[in-house]
C-alpha positions in Angstrom: 125.2 97.8 -56.6 127.1 96.5 -53.1 126.3 93.3 -53.6 128.0 92.9 -57.4 130.5 94.8 -55.8 131.1 91.4 -53.1 130.7 88.8 -55.6 132.3 90.5 -58.6 136.1 91.7 -56.1 138.3 89.2 -54.3 140.0 91.9 -52.2 139.0 90.5 -48.4 138.7 94.4 -47.4 136.5 95.5 -50.2 133.8 91.9 -49.9 133.8 92.8 -45.9 132.8 96.8 -47.2 130.5 96.3 -49.5 128.6 93.8 -46.9 128.2 96.5 -44.6 126.9 98.5 -47.5 124.6 94.9 -48.5 123.5 95.6 -45.2 122.2 99.2 -45.1 120.8 99.4 -47.8 118.8 96.2 -46.7 117.4 97.8 -43.3 115.5 101.2 -45.5 113.6 98.1 -47.9 112.5 95.5 -45.1 110.5 98.2 -43.1 109.1 100.4 -46.0 107.8 96.4 -47.1 106.3 96.5 -43.5 105.1 100.3 -44.2 103.3 99.3 -47.3 101.4 95.4 -46.1 100.6 97.8 -43.2 99.3 100.7 -45.1 97.2 98.7 -47.3 96.4 96.4 -44.8 94.4 98.9 -43.0 92.9 100.6 -45.4 91.4 97.3 -46.7 86.9 97.1 -46.1 88.0 93.8 -45.2 89.9 95.1 -42.0 87.2 96.9 -40.5 84.4 94.8 -41.3 83.5 97.1 -43.5 80.3 98.3 -41.8 82.8 98.6 -38.3 85.0 101.6 -37.6 88.7 101.4 -37.6 90.0 100.9 -34.8 92.6 103.6 -33.3 95.8 101.5 -34.8 94.1 100.8 -38.1 94.8 105.0 -38.4 97.3 105.6 -36.5 98.9 102.7 -37.2 101.6 103.4 -40.8 101.5 107.5 -40.2 103.6 105.7 -36.5 105.4 103.4 -39.2 105.6 106.4 -41.4 107.9 108.7 -38.6 109.8 105.7 -37.9 110.7 104.4 -41.6 111.6 108.3 -41.7 114.1 108.2 -38.7 115.3 104.7 -39.2 116.6 106.3 -43.4 118.3 109.4 -42.2 120.2 107.3 -39.2 121.3 105.1 -41.8 122.7 107.7 -45.2 124.2 109.3 -41.8 125.8 107.0 -41.0 126.5 105.4 -44.7 127.7 109.3 -44.6 130.1 108.8 -42.2 131.7 105.3 -42.7 132.2 106.7 -46.2 133.8 109.6 -44.9 136.1 107.6 -42.5 136.8 105.3 -45.1 138.7 108.6 -47.6 140.8 109.2 -44.6 
């Protein structure tokens, strides 16, 4: 939605807020893609050498990335709510 507003609007202030909103939407998506890549690469037999036990990073890495993703997502969500309240004032 922010990208549509950015291209449709002629007002520079609206474009500024749309660009900031787009960035706050892109950050969690990029982290989610990294998370999916790490999860799927850690569970493939090729990554573990078929017979080897997975390393600690391969076992705990996706869990750590999920925790980071949830933390970043909550921070971005709270930041968006605060910015929205500031605009309404």
